[in-house]
PDB file with one MODEL, atoms N, CA, C and O in Angstrom:
MODEL        1
ATOM      1  N   MET A   1      21.908 -20.798  22.958  1.00  0.00           N
ATOM      2  CA  MET A   1      21.298 -20.260  21.488  1.00  0.00           C
ATOM      3  C   MET A   1      20.619 -18.624  21.614  1.00  0.00           C
ATOM      4  O   MET A   1      20.104 -18.020  22.554  1.00  0.00           O
ATOM      5  N   SER A   2      20.823 -18.359  20.569  1.00  0.00           N
ATOM      6  CA  SER A   2      20.235 -16.686  20.661  1.00  0.00           C
ATOM      7  C   SER A   2      19.162 -16.708  19.946  1.00  0.00           C
ATOM      8  O   SER A   2      19.145 -17.318  18.877  1.00  0.00           O
ATOM      9  N   GLN A   3      17.715 -15.815  20.581  1.00  0.00           N
ATOM     10  CA  GLN A   3      17.227 -15.497  19.466  1.00  0.00           C
ATOM     11  C   GLN A   3      16.994 -14.297  18.663  1.00  0.00           C
ATOM     12  O   GLN A   3      17.082 -13.154  19.109  1.00  0.00           O
ATOM     13  N   THR A   4      16.727 -14.570  17.597  1.00  0.00           N
ATOM     14  CA  THR A   4      16.933 -12.675  16.538  1.00  0.00           C
ATOM     15  C   THR A   4      15.261 -13.009  16.587  1.00  0.00           C
ATOM     16  O   THR A   4      14.520 -13.947  16.291  1.00  0.00           O
ATOM     17  N   ALA A   5      15.133 -11.476  17.215  1.00  0.00           N
ATOM     18  CA  ALA A   5      14.047 -10.210  16.690  1.00  0.00           C
ATOM     19  C   ALA A   5      13.279 -10.462  15.356  1.00  0.00           C
ATOM     20  O   ALA A   5      13.655 -10.599  14.192  1.00  0.00           O
ATOM     21  N   VAL A   6      12.624 -10.468  15.685  1.00  0.00           N
ATOM     22  CA  VAL A   6      12.183 -10.454  14.039  1.00  0.00           C
ATOM     23  C   VAL A   6      11.538  -9.180  13.937  1.00  0.00           C
ATOM     24  O   VAL A   6      10.348  -9.202  14.252  1.00  0.00           O
ATOM     25  N   GLN A   7      11.991  -8.113  13.592  1.00  0.00           N
ATOM     26  CA  GLN A   7      12.022  -6.721  12.681  1.00  0.00           C
ATOM     27  C   GLN A   7      10.320  -6.977  12.469  1.00  0.00           C
ATOM     28  O   GLN A   7       9.916  -8.060  12.045  1.00  0.00           O
ATOM     29  N   PRO A   8       9.403  -5.884  12.804  1.00  0.00           N
ATOM     30  CA  PRO A   8       7.868  -5.567  12.134  1.00  0.00           C
ATOM     31  C   PRO A   8       8.181  -4.779  11.145  1.00  0.00           C
ATOM     32  O   PRO A   8       9.020  -3.896  10.967  1.00  0.00           O
ATOM     33  N   SER A   9       7.138  -5.386  10.380  1.00  0.00           N
ATOM     34  CA  SER A   9       7.445  -4.922   8.847  1.00  0.00           C
ATOM     35  C   SER A   9       6.519  -3.695   8.903  1.00  0.00           C
ATOM     36  O   SER A   9       5.917  -3.222   9.868  1.00  0.00           O
ATOM     37  N   VAL A  10       6.582  -3.116   7.006  1.00  0.00           N
ATOM     38  CA  VAL A  10       5.138  -2.251   7.187  1.00  0.00           C
ATOM     39  C   VAL A  10       4.068  -2.955   6.309  1.00  0.00           C
ATOM     40  O   VAL A  10       3.084  -2.426   5.793  1.00  0.00           O
ATOM     41  N   LEU A  11       4.342  -3.874   6.261  1.00  0.00           N
ATOM     42  CA  LEU A  11       3.331  -5.038   5.086  1.00  0.00           C
ATOM     43  C   LEU A  11       2.701  -5.753   6.710  1.00  0.00           C
ATOM     44  O   LEU A  11       1.510  -5.899   6.438  1.00  0.00           O
ATOM     45  N   ASP A  12       2.845  -6.145   7.881  1.00  0.00           N
ATOM     46  CA  ASP A  12       2.090  -6.706   8.697  1.00  0.00           C
ATOM     47  C   ASP A  12       0.929  -5.614   9.409  1.00  0.00           C
ATOM     48  O   ASP A  12       0.528  -5.687  10.571  1.00  0.00           O
ATOM     49  N   HIS A  13       0.573  -4.739   8.530  1.00  0.00           N
ATOM     50  CA  HIS A  13      -0.702  -4.183   9.339  1.00  0.00           C
ATOM     51  C   HIS A  13      -0.994  -4.159   7.859  1.00  0.00           C
ATOM     52  O   HIS A  13      -1.271  -3.011   7.513  1.00  0.00           O
ATOM     53  N   PHE A  14      -1.035  -5.140   6.731  1.00  0.00           N
ATOM     54  CA  PHE A  14      -1.861  -5.470   5.887  1.00  0.00           C
ATOM     55  C   PHE A  14      -2.847  -5.813   6.141  1.00  0.00           C
ATOM     56  O   PHE A  14      -3.306  -5.277   7.150  1.00  0.00           O
ATOM     57  N   HIS A  15      -3.684  -6.784   5.491  1.00  0.00           N
ATOM     58  CA  HIS A  15      -4.687  -7.392   5.283  1.00  0.00           C
ATOM     59  C   HIS A  15      -4.277  -8.843   5.004  1.00  0.00           C
ATOM     60  O   HIS A  15      -3.840  -8.877   3.854  1.00  0.00           O
ATOM     61  N   PRO A  16      -4.229 -10.262   5.670  1.00  0.00           N
ATOM     62  CA  PRO A  16      -3.073 -11.517   5.293  1.00  0.00           C
ATOM     63  C   PRO A  16      -3.653 -11.559   3.359  1.00  0.00           C
ATOM     64  O   PRO A  16      -2.788 -11.634   2.487  1.00  0.00           O
ATOM     65  N   LEU A  17      -4.938 -11.506   3.045  1.00  0.00           N
ATOM     66  CA  LEU A  17      -4.772 -11.587   1.884  1.00  0.00           C
ATOM     67  C   LEU A  17      -3.927 -10.481   0.625  1.00  0.00           C
ATOM     68  O   LEU A  17      -3.331 -10.882  -0.375  1.00  0.00           O
ATOM     69  N   VAL A  18      -4.058  -9.447   0.936  1.00  0.00           N
ATOM     70  CA  VAL A  18      -2.959  -8.517   0.384  1.00  0.00           C
ATOM     71  C   VAL A  18      -1.530  -8.233   0.949  1.00  0.00           C
ATOM     72  O   VAL A  18      -0.707  -7.673   0.225  1.00  0.00           O
ATOM     73  N   ARG A  19      -1.320  -8.482   1.801  1.00  0.00           N
ATOM     74  CA  ARG A  19       0.308  -8.869   2.331  1.00  0.00           C
ATOM     75  C   ARG A  19       0.679 -10.010   1.597  1.00  0.00           C
ATOM     76  O   ARG A  19       1.726  -9.754   1.001  1.00  0.00           O
ATOM     77  N   ASP A  20       0.134 -11.622   1.280  1.00  0.00           N
ATOM     78  CA  ASP A  20       0.469 -12.449   0.782  1.00  0.00           C
ATOM     79  C   ASP A  20       1.207 -12.475  -0.609  1.00  0.00           C
ATOM     80  O   ASP A  20       2.272 -12.896  -1.060  1.00  0.00           O
ATOM     81  N   TRP A  21      -0.195 -11.639  -1.167  1.00  0.00           N
ATOM     82  CA  TRP A  21      -0.866 -11.119  -2.431  1.00  0.00           C
ATOM     83  C   TRP A  21       0.787 -10.653  -2.736  1.00  0.00           C
ATOM     84  O   TRP A  21       1.323 -11.092  -3.753  1.00  0.00           O
ATOM     85  N   PHE A  22       1.731  -9.542  -1.597  1.00  0.00           N
ATOM     86  CA  PHE A  22       2.356  -8.753  -1.976  1.00  0.00           C
ATOM     87  C   PHE A  22       3.734  -9.696  -2.294  1.00  0.00           C
ATOM     88  O   PHE A  22       4.160  -9.953  -3.420  1.00  0.00           O
ATOM     89  N   VAL A  23       4.148 -10.015  -1.376  1.00  0.00           N
ATOM     90  CA  VAL A  23       5.216 -11.088  -0.907  1.00  0.00           C
ATOM     91  C   VAL A  23       5.396 -11.843  -2.043  1.00  0.00           C
ATOM     92  O   VAL A  23       6.215 -11.687  -2.948  1.00  0.00           O
ATOM     93  N   GLY A  24       4.684 -12.539  -1.923  1.00  0.00           N
ATOM     94  CA  GLY A  24       4.509 -13.268  -3.342  1.00  0.00           C
ATOM     95  C   GLY A  24       4.992 -12.652  -5.138  1.00  0.00           C
ATOM     96  O   GLY A  24       5.473 -13.214  -6.121  1.00  0.00           O
ATOM     97  N   ARG A  25       4.772 -11.961  -4.987  1.00  0.00           N
ATOM     98  CA  ARG A  25       4.701 -11.160  -6.472  1.00  0.00           C
ATOM     99  C   ARG A  25       6.053  -9.940  -5.976  1.00  0.00           C
ATOM    100  O   ARG A  25       6.773  -9.423  -6.830  1.00  0.00           O
ATOM    101  N   PHE A  26       6.119  -9.798  -5.260  1.00  0.00           N
ATOM    102  CA  PHE A  26       7.435  -8.141  -4.992  1.00  0.00           C
ATOM    103  C   PHE A  26       8.517  -8.791  -4.437  1.00  0.00           C
ATOM    104  O   PHE A  26       9.702  -8.561  -4.677  1.00  0.00           O
ATOM    105  N   GLY A  27       7.939  -9.827  -3.489  1.00  0.00           N
ATOM    106  CA  GLY A  27       8.901  -9.844  -2.013  1.00  0.00           C
ATOM    107  C   GLY A  27       8.962  -8.799  -0.912  1.00  0.00           C
ATOM    108  O   GLY A  27       8.244  -8.817   0.088  1.00  0.00           O
ATOM    109  N   ALA A  28       9.773  -7.999  -1.154  1.00  0.00           N
ATOM    110  CA  ALA A  28       9.873  -6.640  -0.350  1.00  0.00           C
ATOM    111  C   ALA A  28       9.235  -5.660  -0.710  1.00  0.00           C
ATOM    112  O   ALA A  28       8.673  -5.693  -1.805  1.00  0.00           O
ATOM    113  N   PRO A  29       9.147  -4.464   0.157  1.00  0.00           N
ATOM    114  CA  PRO A  29       8.469  -3.189  -0.022  1.00  0.00           C
ATOM    115  C   PRO A  29      10.164  -2.212  -1.062  1.00  0.00           C
ATOM    116  O   PRO A  29      11.301  -2.522  -1.418  1.00  0.00           O
ATOM    117  N   THR A  30       9.569  -1.425  -1.098  1.00  0.00           N
ATOM    118  CA  THR A  30      10.947  -0.461  -1.609  1.00  0.00           C
ATOM    119  C   THR A  30      10.687   0.410  -0.972  1.00  0.00           C
ATOM    120  O   THR A  30       9.531   0.642  -0.620  1.00  0.00           O
ATOM    121  N   PHE A  31      11.994   1.340  -0.560  1.00  0.00           N
ATOM    122  CA  PHE A  31      11.758   2.644   0.161  1.00  0.00           C
ATOM    123  C   PHE A  31      11.138   3.376   0.280  1.00  0.00           C
ATOM    124  O   PHE A  31      11.139   4.061   1.303  1.00  0.00           O
ATOM    125  N   ALA A  32      10.167   3.599  -0.908  1.00  0.00           N
ATOM    126  CA  ALA A  32       9.017   4.124  -1.400  1.00  0.00           C
ATOM    127  C   ALA A  32       7.522   3.624  -0.239  1.00  0.00           C
ATOM    128  O   ALA A  32       6.719   4.110   0.558  1.00  0.00           O
ATOM    129  N   GLN A  33       7.754   2.880  -0.606  1.00  0.00           N
ATOM    130  CA  GLN A  33       6.556   1.796  -0.025  1.00  0.00           C
ATOM    131  C   GLN A  33       6.916   1.860   1.868  1.00  0.00           C
ATOM    132  O   GLN A  33       6.149   1.725   2.822  1.00  0.00           O
ATOM    133  N   GLU A  34       7.994   2.050   1.824  1.00  0.00           N
ATOM    134  CA  GLU A  34       8.312   1.653   3.458  1.00  0.00           C
ATOM    135  C   GLU A  34       7.664   3.003   4.053  1.00  0.00           C
ATOM    136  O   GLU A  34       6.799   3.169   4.914  1.00  0.00           O
ATOM    137  N   ASP A  35       8.421   3.918   3.258  1.00  0.00           N
ATOM    138  CA  ASP A  35       7.812   5.154   3.633  1.00  0.00           C
ATOM    139  C   ASP A  35       6.764   5.999   3.948  1.00  0.00           C
ATOM    140  O   ASP A  35       6.425   6.678   4.917  1.00  0.00           O
ATOM    141  N   GLY A  36       6.150   5.633   2.294  1.00  0.00           N
ATOM    142  CA  GLY A  36       4.256   6.221   2.276  1.00  0.00           C
ATOM    143  C   GLY A  36       3.204   5.002   2.917  1.00  0.00           C
ATOM    144  O   GLY A  36       2.145   5.302   2.368  1.00  0.00           O
ATOM    145  N   TRP A  37       3.004   4.159   3.517  1.00  0.00           N
ATOM    146  CA  TRP A  37       1.997   3.021   3.584  1.00  0.00           C
ATOM    147  C   TRP A  37       1.937   4.007   5.066  1.00  0.00           C
ATOM    148  O   TRP A  37       1.222   4.976   4.813  1.00  0.00           O
ATOM    149  N   PRO A  38       2.323   4.055   6.151  1.00  0.00           N
ATOM    150  CA  PRO A  38       2.257   4.425   7.217  1.00  0.00           C
ATOM    151  C   PRO A  38       1.554   5.771   7.105  1.00  0.00           C
ATOM    152  O   PRO A  38       0.666   6.086   7.897  1.00  0.00           O
ATOM    153  N   ALA A  39       2.105   6.853   5.750  1.00  0.00           N
ATOM    154  CA  ALA A  39       2.113   7.788   6.151  1.00  0.00           C
ATOM    155  C   ALA A  39       0.290   8.332   5.421  1.00  0.00           C
ATOM    156  O   ALA A  39      -0.471   9.295   5.506  1.00  0.00           O
ATOM    157  N   ILE A  40       0.345   7.048   4.770  1.00  0.00           N
ATOM    158  CA  ILE A  40      -1.657   6.982   3.650  1.00  0.00           C
ATOM    159  C   ILE A  40      -1.831   6.083   4.596  1.00  0.00           C
ATOM    160  O   ILE A  40      -1.990   5.012   4.010  1.00  0.00           O
ATOM    161  N   ARG A  41      -1.926   5.822   6.457  1.00  0.00           N
ATOM    162  CA  ARG A  41      -2.918   4.823   7.022  1.00  0.00           C
ATOM    163  C   ARG A  41      -2.984   5.901   7.793  1.00  0.00           C
ATOM    164  O   ARG A  41      -3.963   5.876   8.538  1.00  0.00           O
ATOM    165  N   THR A  42      -2.249   6.921   7.902  1.00  0.00           N
ATOM    166  CA  THR A  42      -3.117   8.585   9.080  1.00  0.00           C
ATOM    167  C   THR A  42      -4.095   8.795   8.212  1.00  0.00           C
ATOM    168  O   THR A  42      -5.000   9.075   8.998  1.00  0.00           O
ATOM    169  N   GLY A  43      -4.611   8.867   7.052  1.00  0.00           N
ATOM    170  CA  GLY A  43      -5.855   9.597   6.565  1.00  0.00           C
ATOM    171  C   GLY A  43      -5.024  11.149   6.406  1.00  0.00           C
ATOM    172  O   GLY A  43      -5.762  12.044   6.816  1.00  0.00           O
ATOM    173  N   GLU A  44      -4.258  11.446   6.125  1.00  0.00           N
ATOM    174  CA  GLU A  44      -3.570  12.746   6.095  1.00  0.00           C
ATOM    175  C   GLU A  44      -3.082  12.908   5.097  1.00  0.00           C
ATOM    176  O   GLU A  44      -2.320  11.982   4.819  1.00  0.00           O
ATOM    177  N   ASP A  45      -3.184  14.313   3.740  1.00  0.00           N
ATOM    178  CA  ASP A  45      -2.394  14.145   2.391  1.00  0.00           C
ATOM    179  C   ASP A  45      -1.218  13.179   2.884  1.00  0.00           C
ATOM    180  O   ASP A  45      -0.791  12.870   3.996  1.00  0.00           O
ATOM    181  N   CYS A  46      -0.794  12.749   1.231  1.00  0.00           N
ATOM    182  CA  CYS A  46       0.510  12.211   1.711  1.00  0.00           C
ATOM    183  C   CYS A  46       1.436  12.052   0.128  1.00  0.00           C
ATOM    184  O   CYS A  46       1.358  11.079  -0.622  1.00  0.00           O
ATOM    185  N   LEU A  47       2.261  13.244  -0.086  1.00  0.00           N
ATOM    186  CA  LEU A  47       3.184  13.601  -1.100  1.00  0.00           C
ATOM    187  C   LEU A  47       4.173  12.629  -1.208  1.00  0.00           C
ATOM    188  O   LEU A  47       4.677  12.581  -0.087  1.00  0.00           O
ATOM    189  N   ILE A  48       5.018  11.418  -2.302  1.00  0.00           N
ATOM    190  CA  ILE A  48       5.632  10.565  -2.526  1.00  0.00           C
ATOM    191  C   ILE A  48       6.342  10.615  -3.869  1.00  0.00           C
ATOM    192  O   ILE A  48       6.080  10.254  -5.016  1.00  0.00           O
ATOM    193  N   ALA A  49       7.698  11.417  -3.033  1.00  0.00           N
ATOM    194  CA  ALA A  49       8.836  11.992  -4.445  1.00  0.00           C
ATOM    195  C   ALA A  49       9.900  10.619  -4.608  1.00  0.00           C
ATOM    196  O   ALA A  49      10.933  10.400  -3.974  1.00  0.00           O
ATOM    197  N   ALA A  50       9.413   9.986  -5.432  1.00  0.00           N
ATOM    198  CA  ALA A  50      10.392   8.785  -5.378  1.00  0.00           C
ATOM    199  C   ALA A  50      11.275   9.201  -7.103  1.00  0.00           C
ATOM    200  O   ALA A  50      11.020  10.271  -7.656  1.00  0.00           O
ATOM    201  N   PRO A  51      12.082   8.375  -7.616  1.00  0.00           N
ATOM    202  CA  PRO A  51      11.958   8.102  -9.269  1.00  0.00           C
ATOM    203  C   PRO A  51      10.973   6.909 -10.051  1.00  0.00           C
ATOM    204  O   PRO A  51      10.527   5.963  -9.402  1.00  0.00           O
ATOM    205  N   THR A  52      10.803   7.012 -10.954  1.00  0.00           N
ATOM    206  CA  THR A  52      10.590   6.500 -11.866  1.00  0.00           C
ATOM    207  C   THR A  52      10.502   4.374 -11.474  1.00  0.00           C
ATOM    208  O   THR A  52      11.546   3.726 -11.538  1.00  0.00           O
ATOM    209  N   GLY A  53       9.947   4.088 -11.328  1.00  0.00           N
ATOM    210  CA  GLY A  53       9.516   2.613 -11.426  1.00  0.00           C
ATOM    211  C   GLY A  53       9.981   2.267  -9.717  1.00  0.00           C
ATOM    212  O   GLY A  53      10.636   1.297  -9.335  1.00  0.00           O
ATOM    213  N   SER A  54       9.589   3.042  -9.133  1.00  0.00           N
ATOM    214  CA  SER A  54      10.125   3.083  -7.155  1.00  0.00           C
ATOM    215  C   SER A  54       8.698   2.291  -6.520  1.00  0.00           C
ATOM    216  O   SER A  54       8.782   1.579  -5.520  1.00  0.00           O
ATOM    217  N   GLY A  55       7.284   2.540  -7.306  1.00  0.00           N
ATOM    218  CA  GLY A  55       6.395   1.514  -6.845  1.00  0.00           C
ATOM    219  C   GLY A  55       5.574   2.460  -6.129  1.00  0.00           C
ATOM    220  O   GLY A  55       4.869   1.908  -5.283  1.00  0.00           O
ATOM    221  N   LYS A  56       5.392   4.215  -6.231  1.00  0.00           N
ATOM    222  CA  LYS A  56       4.762   5.360  -6.106  1.00  0.00           C
ATOM    223  C   LYS A  56       3.633   4.313  -6.442  1.00  0.00           C
ATOM    224  O   LYS A  56       3.545   3.314  -5.728  1.00  0.00           O
ATOM    225  N   THR A  57       2.598   4.531  -7.699  1.00  0.00           N
ATOM    226  CA  THR A  57       1.391   4.267  -7.252  1.00  0.00           C
ATOM    227  C   THR A  57       0.774   3.069  -7.091  1.00  0.00           C
ATOM    228  O   THR A  57      -0.423   2.908  -6.852  1.00  0.00           O
ATOM    229  N   LEU A  58       1.539   2.294  -7.215  1.00  0.00           N
ATOM    230  CA  LEU A  58       1.457   0.468  -6.497  1.00  0.00           C
ATOM    231  C   LEU A  58       1.318   1.391  -4.843  1.00  0.00           C
ATOM    232  O   LEU A  58       0.130   1.635  -4.628  1.00  0.00           O
ATOM    233  N   THR A  59       1.966   1.756  -4.052  1.00  0.00           N
ATOM    234  CA  THR A  59       1.991   2.425  -3.012  1.00  0.00           C
ATOM    235  C   THR A  59       0.587   2.968  -3.045  1.00  0.00           C
ATOM    236  O   THR A  59       0.087   2.517  -2.014  1.00  0.00           O
ATOM    237  N   ALA A  60      -0.277   3.653  -3.634  1.00  0.00           N
ATOM    238  CA  ALA A  60      -1.032   4.334  -3.566  1.00  0.00           C
ATOM    239  C   ALA A  60      -1.936   3.123  -3.651  1.00  0.00           C
ATOM    240  O   ALA A  60      -2.518   2.828  -2.608  1.00  0.00           O
ATOM    241  N   PHE A  61      -2.150   2.374  -4.717  1.00  0.00           N
ATOM    242  CA  PHE A  61      -3.131   1.977  -5.009  1.00  0.00           C
ATOM    243  C   PHE A  61      -3.582   0.665  -3.790  1.00  0.00           C
ATOM    244  O   PHE A  61      -4.699   0.303  -3.422  1.00  0.00           O
ATOM    245  N   LEU A  62      -2.515   0.289  -3.479  1.00  0.00           N
ATOM    246  CA  LEU A  62      -2.333  -1.081  -2.019  1.00  0.00           C
ATOM    247  C   LEU A  62      -2.935  -0.772  -1.394  1.00  0.00           C
ATOM    248  O   LEU A  62      -4.084  -1.185  -1.553  1.00  0.00           O
ATOM    249  N   ALA A  63      -2.724   0.031  -0.385  1.00  0.00           N
ATOM    250  CA  ALA A  63      -3.253   0.800   0.345  1.00  0.00           C
ATOM    251  C   ALA A  63      -5.056   1.281   0.398  1.00  0.00           C
ATOM    252  O   ALA A  63      -5.919   1.297   1.275  1.00  0.00           O
ATOM    253  N   GLY A  64      -5.009   1.553  -0.735  1.00  0.00           N
ATOM    254  CA  GLY A  64      -6.676   1.848  -0.645  1.00  0.00           C
ATOM    255  C   GLY A  64      -7.267   0.108  -1.136  1.00  0.00           C
ATOM    256  O   GLY A  64      -8.019  -0.785  -0.743  1.00  0.00           O
ATOM    257  N   ILE A  65      -6.763   0.283  -1.724  1.00  0.00           N
ATOM    258  CA  ILE A  65      -7.117  -2.357  -2.635  1.00  0.00           C
ATOM    259  C   ILE A  65      -7.443  -2.624  -0.591  1.00  0.00           C
ATOM    260  O   ILE A  65      -8.608  -2.746  -0.212  1.00  0.00           O
ATOM    261  N   ASP A  66      -6.269  -2.670   0.447  1.00  0.00           N
ATOM    262  CA  ASP A  66      -6.467  -3.495   1.942  1.00  0.00           C
ATOM    263  C   ASP A  66      -7.736  -2.518   2.436  1.00  0.00           C
ATOM    264  O   ASP A  66      -8.650  -2.975   3.123  1.00  0.00           O
ATOM    265  N   GLU A  67      -7.688  -1.253   2.047  1.00  0.00           N
ATOM    266  CA  GLU A  67      -8.842  -1.450   2.894  1.00  0.00           C
ATOM    267  C   GLU A  67     -10.311  -1.690   2.325  1.00  0.00           C
ATOM    268  O   GLU A  67     -11.205  -2.055   3.090  1.00  0.00           O
ATOM    269  N   LEU A  68     -10.510  -1.509   1.167  1.00  0.00           N
ATOM    270  CA  LEU A  68     -11.647  -2.401   0.665  1.00  0.00           C
ATOM    271  C   LEU A  68     -11.783  -3.713   0.870  1.00  0.00           C
ATOM    272  O   LEU A  68     -12.849  -4.318   0.989  1.00  0.00           O
ATOM    273  N   ILE A  69     -10.991  -4.036   0.900  1.00  0.00           N
ATOM    274  CA  ILE A  69     -11.092  -5.585   1.185  1.00  0.00           C
ATOM    275  C   ILE A  69     -11.386  -5.913   2.567  1.00  0.00           C
ATOM    276  O   ILE A  69     -12.060  -6.902   2.856  1.00  0.00           O
ATOM    277  N   ARG A  70     -10.882  -5.080   3.475  1.00  0.00           N
ATOM    278  CA  ARG A  70     -11.341  -5.094   5.035  1.00  0.00           C
ATOM    279  C   ARG A  70     -13.100  -4.410   5.424  1.00  0.00           C
ATOM    280  O   ARG A  70     -13.938  -4.758   6.255  1.00  0.00           O
ATOM    281  N   GLU A  71     -13.086  -3.230   4.281  1.00  0.00           N
ATOM    282  CA  GLU A  71     -14.485  -2.931   4.685  1.00  0.00           C
ATOM    283  C   GLU A  71     -15.540  -4.542   3.917  1.00  0.00           C
ATOM    284  O   GLU A  71     -16.364  -5.129   4.618  1.00  0.00           O
ATOM    285  N   GLY A  72     -15.305  -4.875   2.748  1.00  0.00           N
ATOM    286  CA  GLY A  72     -15.326  -5.991   2.301  1.00  0.00           C
ATOM    287  C   GLY A  72     -15.908  -7.210   3.750  1.00  0.00           C
ATOM    288  O   GLY A  72     -17.084  -7.436   4.037  1.00  0.00           O
ATOM    289  N   ASP A  73     -15.249  -7.531   4.117  1.00  0.00           N
ATOM    290  CA  ASP A  73     -14.862  -8.716   5.243  1.00  0.00           C
ATOM    291  C   ASP A  73     -15.820  -8.049   5.954  1.00  0.00           C
ATOM    292  O   ASP A  73     -16.820  -8.760   5.860  1.00  0.00           O
ATOM    293  N   THR A  74     -16.078  -7.106   6.600  1.00  0.00           N
ATOM    294  CA  THR A  74     -17.149  -6.498   7.727  1.00  0.00           C
ATOM    295  C   THR A  74     -18.284  -6.047   7.086  1.00  0.00           C
ATOM    296  O   THR A  74     -19.102  -5.248   7.543  1.00  0.00           O
ATOM    297  N   GLY A  75     -18.305  -6.628   5.929  1.00  0.00           N
ATOM    298  CA  GLY A  75     -20.024  -6.523   4.835  1.00  0.00           C
ATOM    299  C   GLY A  75     -20.113  -4.785   5.370  1.00  0.00           C
ATOM    300  O   GLY A  75     -21.074  -4.270   5.941  1.00  0.00           O
ATOM    301  N   GLU A  76     -18.840  -4.127   4.995  1.00  0.00           N
ATOM    302  CA  GLU A  76     -19.854  -2.884   5.323  1.00  0.00           C
ATOM    303  C   GLU A  76     -19.269  -1.557   3.840  1.00  0.00           C
ATOM    304  O   GLU A  76     -19.200  -0.333   3.947  1.00  0.00           O
ATOM    305  N   LEU A  77     -18.960  -2.396   2.646  1.00  0.00           N
ATOM    306  CA  LEU A  77     -18.558  -1.635   1.787  1.00  0.00           C
ATOM    307  C   LEU A  77     -19.254  -1.776   0.152  1.00  0.00           C
ATOM    308  O   LEU A  77     -19.421  -2.590  -0.756  1.00  0.00           O
ATOM    309  N   PRO A  78     -19.561  -0.039   0.617  1.00  0.00           N
ATOM    310  CA  PRO A  78     -21.181   0.440  -0.069  1.00  0.00           C
ATOM    311  C   PRO A  78     -20.144   0.055  -1.621  1.00  0.00           C
ATOM    312  O   PRO A  78     -19.050  -0.222  -2.113  1.00  0.00           O
ATOM    313  N   GLY A  79     -21.953   0.398  -1.836  1.00  0.00           N
ATOM    314  CA  GLY A  79     -21.625   0.465  -3.728  1.00  0.00           C
ATOM    315  C   GLY A  79     -21.625   1.519  -4.579  1.00  0.00           C
ATOM    316  O   GLY A  79     -22.620   1.829  -5.233  1.00  0.00           O
ATOM    317  N   GLU A  80     -20.086   2.376  -4.648  1.00  0.00           N
ATOM    318  CA  GLU A  80     -19.598   3.192  -5.017  1.00  0.00           C
ATOM    319  C   GLU A  80     -18.575   3.971  -5.000  1.00  0.00           C
ATOM    320  O   GLU A  80     -18.097   4.248  -3.900  1.00  0.00           O
ATOM    321  N   VAL A  81     -18.095   4.415  -5.973  1.00  0.00           N
ATOM    322  CA  VAL A  81     -16.890   4.528  -6.462  1.00  0.00           C
ATOM    323  C   VAL A  81     -15.462   5.197  -4.947  1.00  0.00           C
ATOM    324  O   VAL A  81     -15.634   6.335  -4.510  1.00  0.00           O
ATOM    325  N   ARG A  82     -14.663   4.632  -4.577  1.00  0.00           N
ATOM    326  CA  ARG A  82     -13.758   4.921  -3.534  1.00  0.00           C
ATOM    327  C   ARG A  82     -12.339   5.202  -3.944  1.00  0.00           C
ATOM    328  O   ARG A  82     -11.810   6.046  -3.220  1.00  0.00           O
ATOM    329  N   ILE A  83     -11.845   4.895  -4.565  1.00  0.00           N
ATOM    330  CA  ILE A  83     -10.247   5.404  -5.454  1.00  0.00           C
ATOM    331  C   ILE A  83     -11.061   5.794  -6.804  1.00  0.00           C
ATOM    332  O   ILE A  83     -12.055   5.401  -7.415  1.00  0.00           O
ATOM    333  N   LEU A  84     -10.240   6.614  -6.894  1.00  0.00           N
ATOM    334  CA  LEU A  84      -9.976   7.475  -8.272  1.00  0.00           C
ATOM    335  C   LEU A  84      -8.782   7.706  -8.742  1.00  0.00           C
ATOM    336  O   LEU A  84      -8.038   8.180  -7.884  1.00  0.00           O
ATOM    337  N   TYR A  85      -8.347   7.571  -9.676  1.00  0.00           N
ATOM    338  CA  TYR A  85      -6.799   7.463  -9.742  1.00  0.00           C
ATOM    339  C   TYR A  85      -6.496   8.207 -11.558  1.00  0.00           C
ATOM    340  O   TYR A  85      -6.688   7.696 -12.661  1.00  0.00           O
ATOM    341  N   ILE A  86      -5.921   9.689 -11.129  1.00  0.00           N
ATOM    342  CA  ILE A  86      -5.545  10.167 -12.247  1.00  0.00           C
ATOM    343  C   ILE A  86      -4.161   9.875 -13.351  1.00  0.00           C
ATOM    344  O   ILE A  86      -3.231   9.220 -12.881  1.00  0.00           O
ATOM    345  N   SER A  87      -4.078  10.257 -14.470  1.00  0.00           N
ATOM    346  CA  SER A  87      -2.703   9.582 -14.813  1.00  0.00           C
ATOM    347  C   SER A  87      -2.158  10.854 -14.724  1.00  0.00           C
ATOM    348  O   SER A  87      -2.507  12.025 -14.870  1.00  0.00           O
ATOM    349  N   PRO A  88      -0.726   9.904 -14.299  1.00  0.00           N
ATOM    350  CA  PRO A  88      -0.017  11.810 -14.740  1.00  0.00           C
ATOM    351  C   PRO A  88       0.158  12.184 -16.327  1.00  0.00           C
ATOM    352  O   PRO A  88       0.859  13.150 -16.630  1.00  0.00           O
ATOM    353  N   LEU A  89      -0.251  11.692 -16.957  1.00  0.00           N
ATOM    354  CA  LEU A  89       0.085  11.713 -18.362  1.00  0.00           C
ATOM    355  C   LEU A  89       0.938  13.174 -19.292  1.00  0.00           C
ATOM    356  O   LEU A  89       1.580  13.277 -20.338  1.00  0.00           O
ATOM    357  N   LYS A  90       0.473  14.129 -18.176  1.00  0.00           N
ATOM    358  CA  LYS A  90       1.355  15.428 -19.054  1.00  0.00           C
ATOM    359  C   LYS A  90       2.919  15.578 -18.929  1.00  0.00           C
ATOM    360  O   LYS A  90       3.634  16.243 -19.678  1.00  0.00           O
ATOM    361  N   ALA A  91       3.487  14.513 -17.369  1.00  0.00           N
ATOM    362  CA  ALA A  91       4.282  14.650 -16.345  1.00  0.00           C
ATOM    363  C   ALA A  91       5.116  13.803 -17.215  1.00  0.00           C
ATOM    364  O   ALA A  91       6.347  13.767 -17.208  1.00  0.00           O
ATOM    365  N   LEU A  92       3.912  12.780 -18.345  1.00  0.00           N
ATOM    366  CA  LEU A  92       5.362  12.037 -19.076  1.00  0.00           C
ATOM    367  C   LEU A  92       5.536  12.567 -20.275  1.00  0.00           C
ATOM    368  O   LEU A  92       6.638  12.265 -20.734  1.00  0.00           O
ATOM    369  N   SER A  93       4.798  13.340 -21.078  1.00  0.00           N
ATOM    370  CA  SER A  93       5.062  13.849 -22.455  1.00  0.00           C
ATOM    371  C   SER A  93       6.813  14.811 -21.948  1.00  0.00           C
ATOM    372  O   SER A  93       7.452  15.422 -22.804  1.00  0.00           O
TER     373      SER A  93
ENDMDL
END
């Protein structure tokens, strides 16, 4: 009987609550998410260029939400704005 190696997933790096919600809602990450999350986790600036509907916005938000949940778990979540989203309305016109 051979064993199949389990491939690591970018989802393995998320808090279990975030990971389970994502898998239950979306199943698997898109290409933009697979590439984006590791880059975002480094804390460096990151540009994700992908087609509309590829999950770019969720890529950024989920990484931020995951960080907030982790900080809340440790009791270190400050009462301040931590995530700011500026909609690209001009790009949509």
